[in-house]
N, C-alpha and C positions, 0 to 999 in steps of 0.2 A: 163714383168713379167718372172724373171728367178729364175725355182725351180728346183734342182736336174738335171741339165743340160738341162731343156727341158724349152724353151720361151711358155709363154700361155700367151693368148689374154684372157683379161675379157670384159665381155658385162654385165653392172650391167642396171637391168631397175628397177626407183621407182615403187615398186608398191606399194600395199596394206599397206605397215608396215609406208612407208612415207606420203603415198599422199591418206589414204583414209580418216581420219578427216580432210582434206580440204577441201573436197566435201560435200553439202547435195541437199538434191529433196526437192524443194516447190512445196505442192499440193494444192487442195482448196476444200473442202468436200464437194459434191455433195448431199449426203443424207443419212439419219441415220434412222437407225428402231431397234425393240426390240422387241426378239421373250419371252419377259414375265418376271413376276418377278422372278423369278426361271432359266431365260437364259442369255442373253448376249443382252448390244447395242452395233449395228451394227456403223463403219464411213465409210463408201464411197467416197472413194478419185477420182481426177481428173487423177489417175496416177496408174500405179500398174508393173506388170508385166515388161510389154511394157518398164518401165524405172530401175526397178530393178529386178532382177533375182534370189540374192543372198537366199532369205527369200525360195522363191517356190522350191529351187531344194537342199538346204542342212541346213534349219532351221537359218539361217544366222540371229545374231542379231541386228538390229538396233536400237537407240534412237530415240524414234516419241514423238514429240509434238504438242501442238495445239496455233497456234498464233489468238486469236479473231481477227474478220473483222474488219474495218475503224468502223463502225456503234458501234462497240462493245467496240473501244478503252482503253475508260477511266476507264470502267473495269476490261478490259484486263490488262492492262498496272498494277491495283493494285494485280490481282492474279498471275501473274508471277513474282514479287517482291515478294508475299506469296510464294510461290508456291518455291521460289529460296532460300530462310531467312529459312523458313522450319517454318515459327512463325504463328503458329494453334490461338492464341489469333487475328488476323486480318485476317483471312481466312476462311471464308465461308463453312460450314458441307457440302454443293453442289457445293464446286468451283472445285474438282477433284472428276473425276469416271472414271470407268475402262472399259475402251473399245477395242471391236474386232476392228479391222482396216483391211478393205481388197481394193483391188484394182479394177482398172472398166473393167478387163475383164471378160469374160463370163466363167471363169472358176473356178473349187471350190480351185484350187490349188494357185489361186491371193491372198493370204494373207498372211499380211505384219507384222501381230503379232503372230507368230507362236510361238510355244515353243525352245529354244534349240534344235540343232541336230533332231528335230523332227518338218517336212516342215509341214505333217495335221492338227497337234494339234495345237489347239486354246491356247493362252497367254494372255486374254486380260492384256493392258497396261494400267497404271493407266495416266489420260491425264487432262487439264483442261477443264471442262464444256463446252463442244463442241456445233457450231450451225450452222447449213446448212451455206455455206457460208466463214465459217474462211479457216486458212490457215490451214495446214497442213506439218509439216516441219519432213525430212526421213533424220538423220545425218548419218555422215558414209559411203557415197556413192562415195566416190574419187576415183580413182585407176582404179578399171575393172568395176565397175558398170556399165557404160553407155556401154563400149564394147560389155559387155556378155550378154545382156537384150533383151530382144524378141519384138526388134525395129519393128514397123508398123503392129505388129498382131493385128487383126481383124480391120483393116484400120484405126489404130490410126496412126496419124501423130507423126513422133519422137519431142520428145522435144528437144525445145533451148537449150543451155549453155551459162552462162556467166561467166565471169573472174573478179573479183572485185580485184584489184590490184594498191598500191600506189595512191588511191584517183584516180583509172580511171575505169570504165566500160569496158570491151571488150566483146562485142558478137562474140563466138566462133562459133557458130551454128545455123545459121538461115535457111541455104538454104532447107532443106528437107520440111519447114514448105512453104516456097514460092511454091515446088514442090506441093507440096498438093491443094493451093490455084488456081493453072493453070493448072494440070495434069487432065483432063478427065475423067480416070481412075479410079481417086480415088472417092471414096464415097462421098455425099456430106453430108453426115451424120458427116463426119470427121472432114469436115469445118467450123462444127457449132460456136456460138459463145461464144466458150470454150476460156477462159484466162491463160495464164501462167504468173504467176510473181515473180518477183524474188525481195526478202528483204532480207538486209543483212548490217551489220554496219562495219565500218572499224575504228578504233577510235571512235571519235566523230563525225562521218560524216555517214550519213544516205544514202540510196539509196531505191528505191522503182521502179521497172521497170516492166511495164506490156505490153505485146504483146497482141492485141486484132485481131482474126481471123476473 
């Protein structure tokens, strides 16, 4: 490229604008607790600042949704349909609940449902009525979420990454998980029987991958 007599070499990186909405984190709800009638109901996930640090750093907003577990899939299909269409005539009064969503790290800042531009302010999110074992999807996590997260913090193993494209499922990153299985310096607690699931759809083809440690 020539500009004002100077030759410029441009390197363009496909960052957040192009790639953020092409990625999501699929986690599972590990625990739920409530602080009472006038308090909050918390969802604790099996992911957190180890996979997504943006909310903790500067109050970044990511869409959060709950997908009922397989044993509640019939109920879940109805609720998902009702939530998408906004048809309150077929959606039960208790099918959408405000939750505070937190991560698995023992840190007060591991808050996923924070207020915009305020990482330490709680901002409950409306989600389908959740239960322990349900999936929780955090959207908009493409681009830099993986590279800027606090990986391996508290000895949590690094999450696997998969790519869904043209009807194929490609495992992009699983090496660190295998290292955690074989490395004697890694705490046995981090090798527990937690699952990392990936559920997505491409057209009419659906994929459900489960990695068991």
